[in-house]
Backbone as JSON Lines, residues from 0, in Angstrom:
{"i":0,"aa":"M","n":[0.13,-26.03,3.61],"ca":[0.24,-25.26,3.12],"c":[-0.8,-24.82,2.23]}
{"i":1,"aa":"I","n":[-0.96,-23.19,2.99],"ca":[-2.17,-22.22,1.86],"c":[-1.33,-21.81,0.68]}
{"i":2,"aa":"E","n":[-1.8,-22.17,-0.77],"ca":[-0.97,-21.17,-2.04],"c":[-1.49,-19.73,-2.6]}
{"i":3,"aa":"V","n":[-1.45,-19.4,-1.77],"ca":[-2.5,-17.71,-1.98],"c":[-1.03,-17.05,-3.03]}
{"i":4,"aa":"G","n":[-1.42,-16.57,-3.88],"ca":[-0.65,-15.97,-5.19],"c":[0.7,-16.89,-5.4]}
{"i":5,"aa":"S","n":[2.19,-16.1,-5.19],"ca":[2.92,-16.76,-5.05],"c":[3.65,-16.96,-3.44]}
{"i":6,"aa":"V","n":[2.34,-17.74,-2.52],"ca":[2.9,-17.49,-1.6],"c":[2.07,-18.11,-0.38]}
{"i":7,"aa":"L","n":[2.84,-19.13,-0.16],"ca":[3.08,-20.27,0.61],"c":[2.99,-19.47,1.79]}
{"i":8,"aa":"L","n":[1.05,-20.31,2.57],"ca":[1.23,-20.45,4.09],"c":[0.97,-21.32,4.95]}
{"i":9,"aa":"H","n":[1.93,-21.36,5.98],"ca":[1.97,-23.03,7.07],"c":[-0.11,-22.82,7.49]}
{"i":10,"aa":"E","n":[-0.11,-23.35,7.93],"ca":[-1.98,-23.45,7.49],"c":[-1.49,-22.33,9.4]}
{"i":11,"aa":"D","n":[-1.17,-22.91,10.45],"ca":[-1.11,-22.18,11.3],"c":[-1.19,-20.97,11.68]}
{"i":12,"aa":"V","n":[-0.63,-20.18,10.53],"ca":[-0.56,-19.01,10.07],"c":[-2.28,-17.96,10.68]}
{"i":13,"aa":"I","n":[-3.15,-18.61,10.26],"ca":[-4.62,-18.92,9.72],"c":[-5.34,-19.9,10.77]}
{"i":14,"aa":"K","n":[-4.52,-20.84,11.65],"ca":[-5.18,-21.68,12.77],"c":[-5.51,-21.26,13.73]}
{"i":15,"aa":"N","n":[-3.98,-20.97,14.39],"ca":[-3.7,-20.13,15.1],"c":[-3.91,-18.19,16.13]}
{"i":16,"aa":"N","n":[-4.32,-18.52,17.08],"ca":[-4.6,-17.29,17.78],"c":[-3.63,-16.83,18.19]}
{"i":17,"aa":"F","n":[-3.34,-14.79,18.35],"ca":[-1.92,-13.91,18.4],"c":[-2.73,-12.86,18.55]}
{"i":18,"aa":"V","n":[-1.76,-11.71,20.16],"ca":[-2.07,-10.63,19.52],"c":[-1.14,-10.08,20.77]}
{"i":19,"aa":"C","n":[0.02,-9.86,20.22],"ca":[0.8,-9.03,21.65],"c":[0.51,-8.39,22.16]}
{"i":20,"aa":"N","n":[0.41,-8.1,23.58],"ca":[-0.08,-7.57,24.68],"c":[1.89,-7.7,25.28]}
{"i":21,"aa":"L","n":[2.0,-6.51,25.0],"ca":[3.29,-5.87,25.62],"c":[2.59,-5.43,26.84]}
{"i":22,"aa":"N","n":[2.36,-5.3,27.81],"ca":[1.76,-4.91,28.86],"c":[2.36,-6.85,30.17]}
{"i":23,"aa":"K","n":[2.75,-7.29,29.26],"ca":[2.36,-8.82,29.84],"c":[4.66,-9.09,29.88]}
{"i":24,"aa":"C","n":[4.78,-9.51,28.3],"ca":[5.83,-9.63,27.38],"c":[7.41,-8.16,27.92]}
{"i":25,"aa":"K","n":[6.69,-7.44,27.83],"ca":[7.39,-5.57,27.97],"c":[8.51,-5.91,26.63]}
{"i":26,"aa":"G","n":[8.05,-6.71,25.27],"ca":[8.98,-6.83,24.51],"c":[9.91,-6.99,24.12]}
{"i":27,"aa":"A","n":[9.91,-8.5,24.47],"ca":[10.66,-8.92,24.85],"c":[11.64,-9.49,23.75]}
{"i":28,"aa":"C","n":[10.8,-9.55,22.37],"ca":[11.57,-10.21,21.23],"c":[12.81,-9.27,20.66]}
{"i":29,"aa":"C","n":[12.67,-8.24,20.8],"ca":[13.65,-6.92,20.87],"c":[14.7,-6.79,21.42]}
{"i":30,"aa":"L","n":[15.12,-8.27,23.19],"ca":[15.93,-8.23,23.24],"c":[15.91,-9.29,23.18]}
{"i":31,"aa":"E","n":[16.0,-11.33,23.33],"ca":[16.37,-12.08,22.58],"c":[16.37,-11.97,21.9]}
{"i":32,"aa":"G","n":[17.13,-13.62,21.77],"ca":[17.62,-14.41,20.27],"c":[19.12,-14.4,20.44]}
{"i":33,"aa":"D","n":[19.23,-14.57,18.71],"ca":[20.42,-15.15,18.63],"c":[21.56,-14.15,17.64]}
{"i":34,"aa":"S","n":[20.68,-13.06,16.94],"ca":[20.65,-12.16,16.62],"c":[19.86,-11.45,16.09]}
{"i":35,"aa":"G","n":[20.33,-10.18,16.17],"ca":[18.75,-9.56,15.82],"c":[18.06,-9.62,14.34]}
{"i":36,"aa":"A","n":[17.32,-8.15,14.28],"ca":[16.28,-8.96,12.99],"c":[16.7,-8.81,11.92]}
{"i":37,"aa":"P","n":[16.02,-10.06,10.43],"ca":[17.02,-10.74,9.16],"c":[16.07,-8.99,8.82]}
{"i":38,"aa":"L","n":[17.81,-8.67,8.1],"ca":[17.32,-7.73,7.13],"c":[17.09,-7.89,5.64]}
{"i":39,"aa":"N","n":[16.27,-7.56,4.36],"ca":[15.64,-7.69,3.53],"c":[17.64,-6.77,2.75]}
{"i":40,"aa":"H","n":[18.05,-7.35,1.74],"ca":[19.02,-6.4,1.3],"c":[18.06,-4.84,0.73]}
{"i":41,"aa":"D","n":[17.52,-4.68,0.6],"ca":[16.93,-3.76,-0.27],"c":[16.32,-2.79,0.99]}
{"i":42,"aa":"E","n":[16.5,-3.29,2.62],"ca":[16.18,-2.69,3.31],"c":[17.57,-1.99,3.68]}
{"i":43,"aa":"L","n":[18.77,-2.49,3.4],"ca":[20.23,-1.91,3.8],"c":[20.76,-0.33,3.46]}
{"i":44,"aa":"E","n":[19.97,0.25,2.74],"ca":[20.34,0.86,2.58],"c":[19.57,2.12,3.06]}
{"i":45,"aa":"I","n":[17.61,2.04,2.94],"ca":[17.01,2.5,3.81],"c":[17.85,2.39,5.8]}
{"i":46,"aa":"L","n":[17.54,1.52,6.13],"ca":[18.91,1.62,7.33],"c":[19.77,2.58,7.6]}
{"i":47,"aa":"A","n":[20.88,2.8,6.74],"ca":[21.47,3.77,5.91],"c":[21.43,5.2,6.18]}
{"i":48,"aa":"E","n":[19.72,5.47,5.39],"ca":[20.2,6.81,5.22],"c":[18.55,7.56,6.79]}
{"i":49,"aa":"I","n":[18.11,6.4,6.97],"ca":[17.76,6.91,8.19],"c":[17.87,6.97,9.86]}
{"i":50,"aa":"Y","n":[18.94,6.39,9.27],"ca":[19.73,6.69,11.08],"c":[19.42,8.31,11.59]}
{"i":51,"aa":"P","n":[20.28,8.74,11.18],"ca":[20.33,9.86,11.64],"c":[19.23,11.54,12.13]}
{"i":52,"aa":"K","n":[17.83,10.67,11.45],"ca":[16.95,10.99,12.14],"c":[16.35,9.78,13.02]}
{"i":53,"aa":"V","n":[16.82,8.7,13.12],"ca":[16.03,7.39,14.08],"c":[17.12,7.46,15.53]}
{"i":54,"aa":"K","n":[18.34,8.66,14.83],"ca":[18.99,8.46,16.15],"c":[18.57,9.53,17.6]}
{"i":55,"aa":"P","n":[17.92,10.31,17.11],"ca":[17.33,11.24,18.51],"c":[16.25,9.72,18.86]}
{"i":56,"aa":"Y","n":[15.56,8.96,18.55],"ca":[15.53,8.23,19.48],"c":[15.64,7.06,19.88]}
{"i":57,"aa":"M","n":[16.87,6.64,19.73],"ca":[17.37,5.35,20.51],"c":[18.53,5.72,21.82]}
{"i":58,"aa":"T","n":[18.93,4.77,21.77],"ca":[19.4,4.69,23.84],"c":[21.04,4.83,23.49]}
{"i":59,"aa":"A","n":[22.03,5.41,24.44],"ca":[23.08,5.3,24.09],"c":[24.19,4.0,23.97]}
{"i":60,"aa":"K","n":[23.79,3.24,24.03],"ca":[24.3,1.9,24.14],"c":[23.95,1.55,22.86]}
{"i":61,"aa":"G","n":[22.95,1.46,22.05],"ca":[22.15,1.34,20.5],"c":[22.85,2.7,19.44]}
{"i":62,"aa":"I","n":[22.98,3.24,19.61],"ca":[23.77,4.06,19.44],"c":[25.42,4.48,19.48]}
{"i":63,"aa":"A","n":[25.9,3.88,21.03],"ca":[27.54,3.61,19.84],"c":[27.43,2.06,19.72]}
{"i":64,"aa":"T","n":[26.99,1.52,19.43],"ca":[26.88,-0.1,18.69],"c":[26.38,0.16,17.14]}
{"i":65,"aa":"I","n":[26.43,1.15,16.97],"ca":[25.61,1.85,15.2],"c":[26.61,2.3,14.81]}
{"i":66,"aa":"E","n":[27.39,3.08,16.36],"ca":[28.54,4.06,15.94],"c":[29.88,2.84,15.09]}
{"i":67,"aa":"R","n":[30.05,1.61,15.8],"ca":[31.12,1.0,15.72],"c":[30.99,0.16,15.12]}
{"i":68,"aa":"E","n":[29.64,-0.2,14.37],"ca":[29.25,-1.78,13.55],"c":[28.8,-1.6,12.53]}
{"i":69,"aa":"G","n":[28.05,-0.35,11.97],"ca":[27.17,0.14,11.39],"c":[25.86,0.03,11.91]}
{"i":70,"aa":"T","n":[24.82,-0.05,11.18],"ca":[23.36,0.13,10.38],"c":[23.06,-0.91,9.7]}
{"i":71,"aa":"H","n":[23.49,-2.01,9.47],"ca":[23.41,-3.77,9.49],"c":[24.29,-4.48,9.83]}
{"i":72,"aa":"V","n":[24.56,-5.72,10.04],"ca":[25.97,-5.95,10.68],"c":[25.17,-7.6,9.89]}
{"i":73,"aa":"T","n":[26.37,-8.43,9.49],"ca":[26.76,-10.31,8.75],"c":[26.02,-10.95,10.02]}
{"i":74,"aa":"D","n":[24.84,-11.75,9.89],"ca":[24.92,-12.85,11.2],"c":[25.89,-13.88,11.23]}
{"i":75,"aa":"F","n":[25.72,-14.76,11.69],"ca":[26.89,-16.01,12.61],"c":[26.36,-17.25,11.48]}
{"i":76,"aa":"E","n":[25.09,-16.86,10.54],"ca":[24.73,-17.55,9.18],"c":[24.85,-17.04,7.37]}
{"i":77,"aa":"G","n":[25.49,-16.12,7.86],"ca":[25.76,-15.13,7.14],"c":[24.59,-14.31,6.01]}
{"i":78,"aa":"D","n":[23.51,-13.99,6.63],"ca":[22.26,-12.74,6.8],"c":[22.11,-12.01,7.62]}
{"i":79,"aa":"Y","n":[22.01,-11.02,6.92],"ca":[21.26,-9.35,6.59],"c":[21.11,-9.56,7.62]}
{"i":80,"aa":"T","n":[21.81,-8.46,9.17],"ca":[20.49,-8.93,10.91],"c":[20.88,-7.1,11.45]}
{"i":81,"aa":"T","n":[20.13,-6.53,12.29],"ca":[20.55,-5.32,12.52],"c":[21.41,-4.97,13.71]}
{"i":82,"aa":"P","n":[22.04,-5.26,14.12],"ca":[23.38,-4.8,14.84],"c":[22.58,-4.87,16.67]}
{"i":83,"aa":"C","n":[23.39,-6.0,17.43],"ca":[23.17,-5.77,18.82],"c":[23.86,-4.88,19.88]}
{"i":84,"aa":"V","n":[23.44,-4.45,21.18],"ca":[23.82,-3.97,21.9],"c":[25.23,-5.58,22.64]}
{"i":85,"aa":"D","n":[26.25,-4.71,22.79],"ca":[26.91,-6.06,23.45],"c":[26.6,-7.25,22.9]}
{"i":86,"aa":"V","n":[26.79,-7.57,21.52],"ca":[26.72,-8.87,20.45],"c":[24.71,-9.75,20.67]}
{"i":87,"aa":"N","n":[25.32,-9.62,21.91],"ca":[23.34,-10.76,21.4],"c":[22.82,-9.89,21.9]}
{"i":88,"aa":"K","n":[22.66,-8.77,22.76],"ca":[21.0,-8.33,23.69],"c":[20.98,-8.01,22.7]}
{"i":89,"aa":"E","n":[20.4,-6.52,23.19],"ca":[18.32,-5.58,22.7],"c":[19.2,-5.47,21.17]}
{"i":90,"aa":"C","n":[18.03,-5.31,20.83],"ca":[18.42,-4.8,19.19],"c":[18.99,-3.11,19.65]}
{"i":91,"aa":"A","n":[20.06,-3.41,18.42],"ca":[21.03,-1.94,19.03],"c":[19.33,-0.38,18.98]}
{"i":92,"aa":"Y","n":[18.4,-0.96,17.74],"ca":[17.08,0.06,17.59],"c":[16.79,0.48,18.66]}
{"i":93,"aa":"V","n":[16.25,-0.16,19.84],"ca":[16.17,-0.22,20.23],"c":[15.43,1.51,21.76]}
{"i":94,"aa":"T","n":[14.03,1.72,21.75],"ca":[14.03,2.51,22.73],"c":[13.26,2.3,23.63]}
{"i":95,"aa":"W","n":[13.26,2.58,25.2],"ca":[12.33,2.38,25.96],"c":[11.47,3.07,26.32]}
{"i":96,"aa":"E","n":[9.94,2.62,27.01],"ca":[8.86,3.17,27.04],"c":[8.48,2.5,28.66]}
{"i":97,"aa":"N","n":[7.98,3.68,29.21],"ca":[7.76,3.24,30.46],"c":[8.0,1.15,31.13]}
{"i":98,"aa":"G","n":[9.57,1.32,30.41],"ca":[9.26,-0.28,31.16],"c":[9.2,-1.31,29.59]}
{"i":99,"aa":"I","n":[8.68,-0.48,29.13],"ca":[8.2,-1.63,27.81],"c":[9.53,-1.1,26.32]}
{"i":100,"aa":"T","n":[10.05,-2.23,25.98],"ca":[10.98,-2.34,24.04],"c":[10.11,-1.66,23.84]}
{"i":101,"aa":"K","n":[9.93,-0.98,22.18],"ca":[9.79,-0.33,21.51],"c":[11.07,-0.27,21.03]}
{"i":102,"aa":"C","n":[10.16,-0.16,19.47],"ca":[11.74,0.52,18.09],"c":[11.64,1.67,18.36]}
{"i":103,"aa":"A","n":[12.76,2.14,18.04],"ca":[13.33,3.4,17.32],"c":[12.49,3.65,16.64]}
{"i":104,"aa":"I","n":[13.25,3.72,15.08],"ca":[12.55,3.05,13.6],"c":[11.39,3.72,13.52]}
{"i":105,"aa":"E","n":[10.21,2.69,14.59],"ca":[9.02,3.17,14.42],"c":[8.51,4.18,15.04]}
{"i":106,"aa":"K","n":[9.26,4.6,16.5],"ca":[9.13,5.56,16.96],"c":[9.3,7.2,15.91]}
{"i":107,"aa":"A","n":[9.98,7.16,15.26],"ca":[10.8,8.26,14.29],"c":[9.64,8.35,13.59]}
{"i":108,"aa":"Y","n":[8.9,7.1,12.53],"ca":[8.11,6.51,11.78],"c":[6.37,7.49,12.88]}
{"i":109,"aa":"E","n":[6.17,6.63,13.62],"ca":[4.76,8.04,14.51],"c":[5.13,8.89,13.88]}
{"i":110,"aa":"E","n":[6.42,9.81,14.63],"ca":[6.66,10.67,15.08],"c":[6.54,11.32,13.94]}
{"i":111,"aa":"G","n":[6.78,10.99,11.82],"ca":[6.49,12.12,11.01],"c":[8.07,12.45,10.24]}
{"i":112,"aa":"A","n":[8.94,11.77,11.43],"ca":[11.38,12.32,11.6],"c":[11.37,11.26,9.85]}
{"i":113,"aa":"V","n":[10.41,10.07,10.07],"ca":[10.66,8.44,9.4],"c":[9.52,8.47,7.97]}
{"i":114,"aa":"D","n":[9.97,7.71,7.09],"ca":[8.74,7.5,5.98],"c":[8.82,5.87,5.9]}
{"i":115,"aa":"W","n":[9.51,5.41,6.72],"ca":[10.06,4.07,6.41],"c":[9.61,3.36,8.29]}
{"i":116,"aa":"Q","n":[8.39,2.12,7.96],"ca":[8.01,2.35,9.62],"c":[9.31,1.39,10.46]}
{"i":117,"aa":"K","n":[9.39,0.24,9.86],"ca":[10.84,-0.31,10.65],"c":[11.08,-2.01,9.32]}
{"i":118,"aa":"P","n":[12.34,-2.47,10.27],"ca":[11.72,-4.09,8.84],"c":[10.9,-4.56,9.32]}
{"i":119,"aa":"I","n":[10.64,-5.4,7.84],"ca":[9.73,-5.56,7.66],"c":[9.49,-6.85,9.01]}
{"i":120,"aa":"S","n":[10.68,-7.45,8.52],"ca":[10.83,-8.66,9.77],"c":[10.07,-8.66,10.99]}
{"i":121,"aa":"C","n":[10.06,-7.78,10.75],"ca":[10.29,-7.09,13.35],"c":[8.22,-7.28,12.89]}
{"i":122,"aa":"H","n":[7.71,-5.9,11.54],"ca":[7.09,-5.16,11.62],"c":[5.26,-7.22,11.56]}
{"i":123,"aa":"L","n":[6.15,-8.29,10.46],"ca":[5.41,-9.29,10.69],"c":[5.49,-10.28,11.3]}
{"i":124,"aa":"Y","n":[6.12,-10.46,13.16],"ca":[6.49,-11.09,13.69],"c":[5.25,-11.29,14.86]}
{"i":125,"aa":"P","n":[5.0,-12.95,14.63],"ca":[5.04,-14.02,14.56],"c":[5.84,-14.92,13.38]}
{"i":126,"aa":"I","n":[5.73,-14.21,12.04],"ca":[5.73,-14.83,10.9],"c":[7.15,-14.23,10.06]}
{"i":127,"aa":"R","n":[7.44,-15.35,9.72],"ca":[8.7,-15.14,9.42],"c":[9.02,-16.32,7.7]}
{"i":128,"aa":"I","n":[9.65,-14.7,6.83],"ca":[9.54,-15.95,5.6],"c":[10.72,-16.33,5.04]}
{"i":129,"aa":"T","n":[10.27,-17.69,4.24],"ca":[11.62,-17.89,4.0],"c":[11.36,-17.69,1.9]}
{"i":130,"aa":"A","n":[11.75,-16.97,2.06],"ca":[11.86,-17.13,0.06],"c":[13.07,-17.3,-0.39]}
{"i":131,"aa":"Y","n":[12.38,-17.75,-1.9],"ca":[12.75,-18.62,-2.34],"c":[12.31,-17.8,-3.77]}
{"i":132,"aa":"P","n":[13.34,-18.24,-4.77],"ca":[13.43,-16.97,-6.04],"c":[11.77,-17.36,-7.07]}
{"i":133,"aa":"E","n":[10.34,-18.29,-6.83],"ca":[9.89,-18.4,-7.12],"c":[9.23,-17.82,-6.29]}
{"i":134,"aa":"F","n":[9.02,-18.18,-5.03],"ca":[7.4,-18.15,-3.83],"c":[8.26,-17.79,-2.47]}
{"i":135,"aa":"D","n":[7.34,-16.88,-1.65],"ca":[8.02,-17.65,-0.34],"c":[7.52,-18.33,0.34]}
{"i":136,"aa":"V","n":[7.35,-18.6,1.86],"ca":[6.49,-19.4,2.35],"c":[6.8,-18.05,3.45]}
{"i":137,"aa":"L","n":[5.59,-18.4,4.69],"ca":[5.3,-17.95,5.84],"c":[5.38,-18.98,6.78]}
{"i":138,"aa":"N","n":[5.44,-19.2,7.44],"ca":[5.38,-19.5,8.45],"c":[5.35,-18.67,10.07]}
{"i":139,"aa":"Y","n":[4.77,-19.73,10.74],"ca":[4.81,-19.55,13.36],"c":[4.8,-19.24,13.46]}
{"i":140,"aa":"D","n":[6.22,-18.41,13.68],"ca":[7.35,-18.76,14.91],"c":[7.25,-18.39,15.71]}
{"i":141,"aa":"R","n":[7.26,-19.65,15.84],"ca":[6.46,-19.98,18.02],"c":[7.74,-19.93,18.61]}
{"i":142,"aa":"W","n":[7.32,-19.23,20.15],"ca":[7.86,-18.55,20.64],"c":[8.32,-18.47,22.21]}
{"i":143,"aa":"S","n":[8.37,-18.95,23.03],"ca":[7.8,-18.76,23.82],"c":[7.37,-17.79,24.78]}
{"i":144,"aa":"I","n":[8.86,-16.6,24.87],"ca":[8.07,-15.39,24.92],"c":[6.59,-14.71,24.8]}
{"i":145,"aa":"C","n":[6.53,-15.44,23.37],"ca":[4.86,-15.0,23.49],"c":[3.98,-16.1,23.82]}
{"i":146,"aa":"S","n":[4.5,-16.57,24.62],"ca":[3.06,-17.04,25.18],"c":[1.63,-15.75,24.93]}
{"i":147,"aa":"P","n":[2.07,-15.12,26.4],"ca":[1.72,-13.6,27.07],"c":[0.35,-13.07,25.1]}
{"i":148,"aa":"A","n":[1.11,-13.66,24.27],"ca":[0.62,-13.14,22.97],"c":[-0.48,-13.68,22.56]}
{"i":149,"aa":"C","n":[-0.43,-15.14,22.33],"ca":[-1.42,-16.69,22.7],"c":[-2.45,-16.08,23.66]}
{"i":150,"aa":"S","n":[-2.35,-16.38,24.0],"ca":[-3.69,-16.05,25.41],"c":[-4.16,-14.91,25.48]}
{"i":151,"aa":"F","n":[-3.34,-13.75,24.9],"ca":[-4.26,-12.95,24.54],"c":[-5.62,-12.74,23.33]}
{"i":152,"aa":"G","n":[-4.33,-13.57,22.08],"ca":[-5.5,-14.14,20.77],"c":[-6.67,-15.13,21.07]}
{"i":153,"aa":"D","n":[-6.09,-15.9,21.67],"ca":[-7.16,-16.89,22.16],"c":[-8.61,-15.79,22.77]}
{"i":154,"aa":"E","n":[-7.81,-15.02,23.91],"ca":[-9.04,-14.17,24.29],"c":[-9.84,-13.18,22.97]}
{"i":155,"aa":"L","n":[-9.91,-13.03,22.75],"ca":[-9.63,-11.86,21.31],"c":[-9.72,-12.82,20.45]}
{"i":156,"aa":"Q","n":[-9.53,-13.64,20.69],"ca":[-9.81,-14.78,18.68],"c":[-9.87,-13.91,18.24]}
{"i":157,"aa":"V","n":[-8.72,-13.3,18.05],"ca":[-8.02,-12.79,16.46],"c":[-6.83,-13.78,16.52]}
{"i":158,"aa":"K","n":[-6.79,-14.02,15.13],"ca":[-5.73,-14.82,14.43],"c":[-4.96,-14.65,13.43]}
{"i":159,"aa":"V","n":[-3.57,-15.3,13.89],"ca":[-1.73,-14.17,13.31],"c":[-2.89,-13.88,12.19]}
{"i":160,"aa":"H","n":[-2.78,-14.02,11.3],"ca":[-3.09,-13.89,9.71],"c":[-3.72,-12.06,9.72]}
{"i":161,"aa":"E","n":[-4.93,-12.2,10.62],"ca":[-6.06,-11.35,10.96],"c":[-4.67,-9.8,12.06]}
{"i":162,"aa":"F","n":[-4.29,-10.63,12.65],"ca":[-3.48,-9.64,13.69],"c":[-2.09,-9.35,12.53]}
{"i":163,"aa":"L","n":[-2.07,-8.98,12.13],"ca":[-0.87,-9.14,11.02],"c":[-1.61,-8.37,9.79]}
{"i":164,"aa":"K","n":[-2.87,-8.83,9.58],"ca":[-3.23,-7.41,8.31],"c":[-3.12,-6.68,7.7]}
{"i":165,"aa":"G","n":[-2.38,-5.14,8.92],"ca":[-1.44,-4.56,7.94],"c":[-0.01,-4.38,7.55]}
{"i":166,"aa":"P","n":[1.06,-5.14,8.04],"ca":[2.29,-5.27,7.38],"c":[1.94,-7.0,6.9]}
{"i":167,"aa":"L","n":[1.1,-7.02,6.95],"ca":[1.0,-8.71,5.59],"c":[0.47,-7.97,4.58]}
{"i":168,"aa":"I","n":[-0.1,-6.95,4.0],"ca":[-1.0,-5.63,3.35],"c":[0.86,-4.97,2.87]}
{"i":169,"aa":"R","n":[0.67,-4.52,3.87],"ca":[2.7,-3.58,2.69],"c":[3.59,-4.35,2.6]}
{"i":170,"aa":"K","n":[3.32,-5.78,2.47],"ca":[4.43,-6.7,2.02],"c":[3.72,-7.62,0.92]}
{"i":171,"aa":"Y","n":[2.77,-7.77,0.67],"ca":[1.92,-8.38,-0.72],"c":[0.15,-7.39,-1.3]}
{"i":172,"aa":"G","n":[0.6,-6.54,-0.29],"ca":[-0.81,-5.84,-1.32],"c":[-1.54,-5.93,-0.08]}
{"i":173,"aa":"E","n":[-2.89,-5.36,-1.09],"ca":[-4.62,-5.44,0.01],"c":[-5.04,-6.75,-1.67]}
{"i":174,"aa":"E","n":[-4.78,-6.46,-2.47],"ca":[-6.02,-7.71,-3.15],"c":[-4.77,-8.27,-2.62]}
{"i":175,"aa":"W","n":[-4.01,-9.07,-2.12],"ca":[-3.5,-10.48,-2.28],"c":[-3.61,-10.38,-0.6]}
{"i":176,"aa":"Y","n":[-3.96,-10.08,0.4],"ca":[-4.8,-9.67,1.51],"c":[-6.64,-10.29,1.56]}
{"i":177,"aa":"R","n":[-6.86,-9.45,0.22],"ca":[-8.48,-10.05,-0.05],"c":[-7.58,-11.89,-0.22]}
{"i":178,"aa":"E","n":[-7.03,-12.2,-1.41],"ca":[-7.5,-13.24,-2.14],"c":[-7.39,-14.47,-0.4]}
{"i":179,"aa":"L","n":[-6.05,-13.5,0.26],"ca":[-6.4,-14.94,1.56],"c":[-7.39,-14.52,2.35]}
{"i":180,"aa":"E","n":[-8.24,-13.6,1.86],"ca":[-8.81,-13.63,3.38],"c":[-10.27,-14.35,2.1]}
{"i":181,"aa":"D","n":[-10.43,-14.76,1.25],"ca":[-11.22,-15.93,0.74],"c":[-10.79,-16.8,0.58]}
{"i":182,"aa":"T","n":[-9.4,-17.38,0.6],"ca":[-9.11,-18.49,0.22],"c":[-9.23,-18.68,2.31]}
{"i":183,"aa":"V","n":[-9.36,-18.63,2.88],"ca":[-9.86,-18.57,4.71],"c":[-11.2,-19.23,4.41]}
{"i":184,"aa":"A","n":[-11.65,-18.54,4.0],"ca":[-13.34,-18.57,4.55],"c":[-13.27,-19.55,3.6]}
{"i":185,"aa":"G","n":[-12.85,-20.46,2.24],"ca":[-13.6,-21.65,1.8],"c":[-12.45,-22.64,2.37]}
{"i":186,"aa":"I","n":[-12.17,-22.83,3.56],"ca":[-11.4,-23.31,4.42],"c":[-12.68,-24.32,5.08]}
């Protein structure tokens, strides 16, 4: 583990390569899994507030799911997540572009309809955060559907933390990211 401020990072985050390759995976991380995207408690109110502005970007099935279940749900482990269409299909906030799944929240953000990009768990993927009262632990979540991202990262020689620079700065700040870069340079 590598310590940066009050964050512990698994070495895989700085040693492994990764760059999303949507042309290959088609956004499968928004379709697969046992539950929706993990949500922080502070994101629940944001989702409820922005939903009317995100709704025009969503699919009919996604809208029906939100109208029935709400803007968030509690999963089988008791954690807050985005709702999934038909219980465990795609995230309710999915939209489709040329056969690739994208996030309707992010689409609304890109077009200026909302000022919140998307849940931090989505923005940071494949990093997953385990939050403790005194510190966070960042782990690299390996998933077979992301093998095209691993290959593309190898080809481009981009490490996980480099690919996720923007989301990491969003979560922890620019000063923290500079400290991460300094720590990595010293290894």
